[in-house]
N, C-alpha and C positions, 0 to 999 in steps of 0.2 A: 590444365594440369590435373591428372587423376588425383582422387582424394587420398590415396595411399602415400603420395609424395608430400603432402602438406605436413607442416610441423603441428604438433598437438595444440599449441597455443593459438594457432590460426583457426582451429575448429570451434573455438568459443563463439557462441552466437547469443545475442541478447536484443531485447526490444521491449516495447510496452504496448498495452492495449487497454484503453480506458484508464482504470486506476490500478492496474497490475503490471509490474515489471517482471519480465521473464528472462531467464538465462539458461542456456544449455551448455554445460561444460564439456571438456574434452572426452569425458567418459560417458557422454550422452545422458547425464543426470539433469533433470529439470529442477531449477530453483525458481521460486517466485516470491515477491514481496510487494508491499504497497508502493505505488508510484504516485507521486504528488506533482501535479503540473506546476511549472514555475510561476504562472500567472494566477494561480488560485488565490482568491482574496480572503478565504475563510470567513465569509459573512454568514453568521448564524443568527437566529432569532434572539434579540437581546433579552436577557433575563428580566429587565425592567419593563418589558412590554406587557400588555394586558391579555396575552394568550393564556389559555388554560394550563395548569401545572402539568397535565398529561402531555402537552406539546413538548415541553423541555425534557421530560423523561424519555419521550420517544426519540428525540434527536440524539440523546446520549446512547440509548440502547441500540439505535440503528447504526451509529458510528462504531460501537463495540462489535456488533455483528459483522459489519463490513471488514473491520480489522481482523477478526477471527478468520474470515474467508480468504483474505488476500495476503496473509503472511504464513509462510511455510513452517516457521519454528517459533518457539516461545520467546526467544531473544528478540527477534525482529518485531513480534507482536508487542512486547513490552516497550520497546523503543517507540513504536507508533502510538501506543496508548499515551505515553508521556507527552509526546509531541502534540497529539490531539487535545488533550486536556489543558495544555498550556494555551491553546488557541481558544478554548471555551471561556477561559477566565479573563 
């Protein structure tokens, strides 16, 4: 069936690659946000461990940087920050 005959709702395409979920809507606009795998165990270095303090700071800063890169807007970024920091505690 030629593309012109498809309903606009059928043109929505989405998928994920690594930790980013992509969606192309009917107007061909690209949207992306953080994708979290269902089997992710969220195992981080425990704060009670004997690692240097810089290790814990690096984990937090790296997570924030990753969230900035993988969320298209401030709303989804803030949702992911809230989710991530609940996992750290």
